[in-house]
C-alpha positions in Angstrom: -21.0 0.2 -36.0 -19.4 3.4 -34.9 -15.8 3.3 -33.7 -16.8 4.2 -30.2 -19.2 1.2 -29.9 -16.4 -1.1 -31.1 -14.1 0.3 -28.4 -16.8 -0.1 -25.7 -17.4 -3.7 -26.8 -13.7 -4.4 -26.6 -13.5 -2.9 -23.1 -16.5 -5.0 -21.9 -15.0 -8.1 -23.5 -11.7 -7.5 -21.8 -13.3 -7.0 -18.4 -15.3 -10.2 -18.9 -12.1 -12.1 -19.8 -10.3 -10.7 -16.8 -13.1 -11.9 -14.5 -13.0 -15.4 -15.9 -9.2 -15.6 -15.5 -9.1 -13.9 -12.1 -7.7 -16.9 -10.3 -4.6 -17.2 -12.5 -3.9 -13.5 -12.9 -2.3 -12.9 -9.5 1.4 -13.8 -10.5 1.2 -11.8 -13.7 -0.3 -8.7 -12.0 2.2 -9.0 -9.1 5.0 -9.4 -11.7 4.0 -6.3 -13.6 3.9 -4.2 -10.4 7.3 -5.5 -9.2 8.8 -4.8 -12.6 7.3 -1.3 -12.6 8.8 -0.6 -9.2 12.2 -2.1 -10.0 12.6 -0.5 -13.5 14.2 2.8 -12.2 16.9 0.8 -10.3 17.6 -1.3 -13.3 17.9 1.8 -15.5 20.3 3.4 -12.9 22.5 0.2 -13.0 22.5 0.5 -16.8 23.8 4.1 -16.5 26.6 2.7 -14.4 27.7 0.7 -17.4 26.0 -2.6 -16.9 24.1 -4.3 -19.7 20.3 -4.8 -19.3 20.6 -8.5 -18.3 23.3 -7.8 -15.8 21.3 -4.8 -14.4 18.2 -7.0 -14.0 20.3 -9.7 -12.2 21.7 -6.9 -10.0 18.1 -5.9 -9.1 17.2 -9.5 -8.2 20.4 -9.7 -6.1 19.3 -6.6 -4.1 15.8 -8.0 -3.6 17.3 -11.4 -2.5 19.5 -9.7 0.1 16.6 -7.7 1.4 14.4 -10.8 1.6 17.2 -12.7 3.4 17.7 -10.0 6.0 14.0 -9.9 6.6 13.8 -13.7 7.0 16.9 -14.1 9.2 16.7 -10.9 11.3 13.3 -9.2 11.4 11.0 -12.3 11.5 12.6 -13.9 14.6 12.5 -10.6 16.4 8.8 -10.0 15.5 7.9 -13.6 16.6 9.7 -13.0 19.9 7.9 -9.7 20.5 4.6 -11.2 19.6 5.2 -14.0 22.2 6.1 -11.4 24.8 3.0 -9.5 24.0 0.9 -12.6 24.6 2.6 -13.1 28.0 2.0 -9.5 29.0 -1.7 -9.4 28.1 -3.0 -11.0 31.3 -1.2 -8.3 33.3 -2.8 -5.6 31.3 -6.3 -7.0 31.9 -5.5 -7.3 35.6 -4.6 -3.6 35.8 -7.7 -2.7 33.8 -9.9 -4.7 36.2 -8.3 -3.6 39.5 -7.4 0.1 38.8 -9.1 1.6 35.7 -12.5 -0.2 35.8 -13.4 0.9 39.4 -12.6 4.5 38.5 -14.7 4.4 35.4 -17.6 2.7 37.3 -17.4 5.4 40.0 -17.6 8.1 37.4 -20.2 6.7 35.0 -21.9 3.8 36.9 -21.0 1.4 34.0 -19.8 -2.1 34.9 -16.5 -2.2 33.0 -15.1 -5.1 34.9 -17.9 -7.5 33.7 -17.3 -6.5 30.1 -13.5 -7.0 30.5 -14.1 -10.5 31.8 -16.2 -11.3 28.8 -13.5 -9.9 26.4 -10.8 -11.8 28.3 -12.7 -15.1 28.2 -13.4 -14.7 24.4 -9.7 -14.0 23.7 -8.6 -16.9 25.8 -11.1 -19.2 24.1 -10.0 -18.2 20.6 -6.3 -18.3 21.6 -6.7 -21.9 22.8 -8.6 -22.8 19.6 -5.9 -21.3 17.4 -3.8 -24.4 17.5 -6.9 -26.5 16.4 -7.6 -24.1 13.6 -4.0 -24.3 12.4 -4.1 -28.1 12.5 -7.4 -28.1 10.6 -6.0 -25.7 8.0 -2.9 -27.8 7.5 -5.0 -31.0 7.2 -7.2 -29.3 4.6 -4.0 -28.3 2.7 -2.8 -31.8 2.9 -6.1 -33.2 1.6 -6.2 -30.6 -1.2 -2.8 -31.3 -2.6 -3.6 -30.1 -6.1 -4.8 -26.7 -4.7 -1.6 -26.3 -2.6 0.6 -27.2 -5.6 -1.3 -24.6 -7.7 -0.8 -22.0 -5.1 2.9 -22.7 -4.8 3.2 -22.6 -8.6 1.5 -19.2 -8.8 3.8 -17.8 -6.1 6.9 -19.2 -7.8 5.9 -17.7 -11.1 6.0 -14.1 -9.7 9.9 -13.8 -9.8 9.9 -15.4 -13.3 7.3 -13.0 -14.7 9.1 -10.1 -13.0 12.4 -11.0 -14.5 11.3 -11.3 -18.1 9.1 -8.2 -17.9 12.0 -6.2 -16.4 14.3 -7.5 -19.0 12.1 -6.3 -21.9 10.3 -3.4 -20.2 11.5 -0.7 -22.6 10.7 -2.8 -25.6 7.2 -3.6 -24.3 6.5 0.0 -23.7 7.7 0.9 -27.2 5.6 -1.8 -28.8 2.5 -0.7 -26.9 3.0 2.9 -28.0 3.5 1.7 -31.6 0.1 0.0 -31.5 -1.8 3.2 -30.6 -3.9 4.8 -33.3 -1.8 7.7 -34.7 -4.6 10.2 -33.9 -4.7 9.2 -30.3 -1.0 8.9 -29.6 -0.3 12.3 -28.2 -3.3 12.3 -25.8 -2.7 8.7 -24.7 1.0 9.3 -24.1 0.2 12.5 -22.1 -2.4 10.7 -19.9 -0.1 7.7 -19.4 2.6 10.1 -18.3 0.3 11.6 -15.7 -0.7 8.1 -14.5 3.0 7.3 -14.2 3.6 10.5 -12.2 0.8 9.5 -9.7 1.9 5.8 -9.5 5.6 6.6 -9.1 4.8 9.2 -6.4 2.6 6.9 -4.5 4.0 3.4 -5.0 7.7 4.1 -5.1 7.7 7.3 -3.0 5.1 6.4 -0.4 6.4 2.9 0.1 9.9 4.3 0.8 8.4 6.8 3.2 6.5 4.0 5.0 9.7 1.9 5.3 11.7 4.8 6.6 9.2 5.8 9.2 8.9 2.2 10.4 12.7 2.0 10.8 12.8 5.4 12.6 9.9 4.6 15.0 11.1 1.0 15.7 14.7 2.0 16.3 13.8 5.0 18.4 11.4 3.1 20.6 14.0 0.2 21.0 16.7 2.7 22.0 14.7 4.2 24.8 13.8 0.8 26.1 10.1 0.5 25.1 9.0 -3.1 24.8 7.7 -4.3 21.4 9.4 -1.3 19.8 10.1 -3.2 16.5 6.5 -4.4 16.3 5.1 -0.9 17.0 7.4 0.5 14.4 6.2 -2.0 11.8 2.6 -1.3 12.5 3.2 2.5 12.4 5.0 2.2 9.1 2.3 0.1 7.5 -0.4 2.5 8.7 1.5 5.4 7.2 0.0 4.5 3.8 -2.6 7.0 5.0 -1.0 10.3 6.1 -1.0 10.8 9.8 -2.6 7.5 10.5 0.7 5.8 11.2 1.6 8.6 13.6 -1.7 8.4 15.5 -1.8 4.6 15.7 1.9 4.3 16.6 2.1 6.9 19.3 -1.2 5.7 20.9 0.1 2.1 21.2 3.6 3.2 22.3 2.2 5.5 25.0 0.1 2.7 26.4 3.1 0.2 26.4 5.4 2.8 28.0 2.9 3.6 30.7 2.5 0.0 31.7 6.2 -0.7 31.4 7.7 2.3 33.2 4.8 4.3 34.7 6.7 7.6 34.6 6.1 10.8 32.7 9.7 10.7 31.5 9.1 7.5 29.5 5.9 9.1 28.0 7.9 12.2 27.0 10.5 9.9 25.4 7.8 8.3 23.2 6.5 11.7 22.2 10.1 12.7 21.3 10.6 9.7 19.1 7.4 10.3 17.1 8.0 14.0 17.0 11.5 13.4 15.5 9.9 11.0 13.0 7.3 13.5 11.9 10.0 16.2 11.6 12.2 14.0 9.4 9.2 13.0 7.3 8.1 16.6 6.6 11.6 18.0 6.1 13.5 15.2 4.4 11.3 12.2 3.4 8.4 14.0 1.8 10.5 16.6 -0.2 13.1 14.0 -1.3 11.0 11.0 -2.0 7.7 12.5 -3.0 8.4 16.2 -3.8 5.4 18.1 -5.2 4.3 15.2 -7.4 0.6 14.3 -7.3 -0.4 11.6 -4.8 -3.6 9.7 -4.2 -6.0 11.1 -1.7 -6.1 9.1 1.6 -9.8 8.4 1.2 -9.2 7.2 -2.4 -6.5 4.8 -1.1 -8.8 3.3 1.6 -11.8 2.9 -0.7 -9.7 1.4 -3.6 -8.0 -1.2 -1.4 -11.3 -2.3 0.3 -13.3 -2.3 -3.0 -10.6 -4.2 -4.8 -10.3 -6.8 -2.1 -14.1 -7.2 -1.8 -14.6 -7.6 -5.6 -11.6 -9.7 -6.7 -9.8 -10.9 -3.6 -6.0 -10.6 -3.4 -5.8 -9.9 -7.1 -8.1 -6.9 -6.6 -5.9 -5.6 -3.8 -2.9 -5.7 -6.2 -4.9 -3.9 -8.9 -6.6 -1.4 -6.5 -4.0 1.4 -6.4 -3.0 1.4 -10.1 -6.7 1.4 -11.1 -7.4 4.2 -8.7 -4.5 6.2 -10.0 -5.7 5.8 -13.6 -9.3 6.6 -12.7 -8.2 9.7 -10.9 -6.1 10.9 -13.8 -9.0 10.3 -16.2 -11.5 12.1 -13.9 -9.1 15.1 -13.7 -8.8 15.1 -17.5 -12.6 15.2 -17.8 -12.7 17.9 -15.2 -10.3 20.1 -17.1 -12.1 19.5 -20.4 -15.4 20.3 -18.8 -14.1 23.6 -17.3 -12.9 24.5 -20.8 -16.2 23.6 -22.5 -19.2 25.7 -23.6 -21.3 23.6 -21.3 -19.6 25.0 -18.3 -19.1 28.6 -19.6 -21.4 29.8 -22.3 -19.2 32.8 -22.9 -16.7 30.5 -24.5 -19.3 29.8 -27.2 -19.9 33.5 -27.8 -16.1 34.1 -28.0 -15.7 31.3 -30.5 -18.6 32.6 -32.6 -17.1 36.1 -32.6 -13.7 34.8 -33.5 -15.3 32.8 -36.4 -17.2 35.9 -37.5 -14.0 38.0 -37.5 -12.2 35.5 -39.7 -15.1 35.5 -42.2 -15.4 39.3 -42.3 -13.6 40.9 -45.4 
């Protein structure tokens, strides 16, 4: 068999093996992603004079502090704001039925009030059933003890895998490079470098941008007195994975909340000011400092990759979606560049090559 067919057979066999082991791959894939994200911090600690084991322990200490702050401070605040949101929902429906619905019906003739009643009844029914669903889920977990133990084991393996990968990251990269066929090494290293550029720009840079925007929006809305400011900031930061989506979603929700809470134009202007400041900071500070002019993934590619990965392989597919999309995008751009420089795209290149060959053979 030709070498290309052996490579194709190997790729197909690897894909089949990954599909068979999909259930147990989650902690290893999550560990690889976390180690990749944390490797620059570990390298920086090494430059400060720490050994690699101490640098990795320092990284885990930072992650532990961040996790502790999230559990002790942010989660109770989010739970409180979610409870307040549930208490405020009936008042919102009452305003919609008594104020907005009659206006819409007078303008369009559409019975909005009846539709709102149906929506409110559906929400109330499912809200009441939520406790029953939770109890049923906990009972199923209790009956499926082995499945629960397996799930806990997989989750607990993530920090272990991350620690050992982070400890030996450079050695692993050097070993993988040493296994490459010598004739492919330059091209593979160049393509891997381009993939790393895309992944670092998106995973590290974009995640930091999302976190920063969530803090800015949440803190700004809280300072001007808007209820659920922290919750709105969190939603806006998460939605910022797609450019401008976090701004649109966040300012829309914040304007509605501020209108019901204050009912004044001054409050609405305050919300607009908070999100305008956030956008200004993102365009002038966050994007240049955290992303620069490095290549990022297109928003449509991000949405498609996450949905496709989740649909095909569940949570493991979601973890693999963005790295796989980055690699595919780099390979497609490489094919595009080679196609543009080929005789198939421009026949004049073939003539130029023939003339050059003829000139070399001429006496």
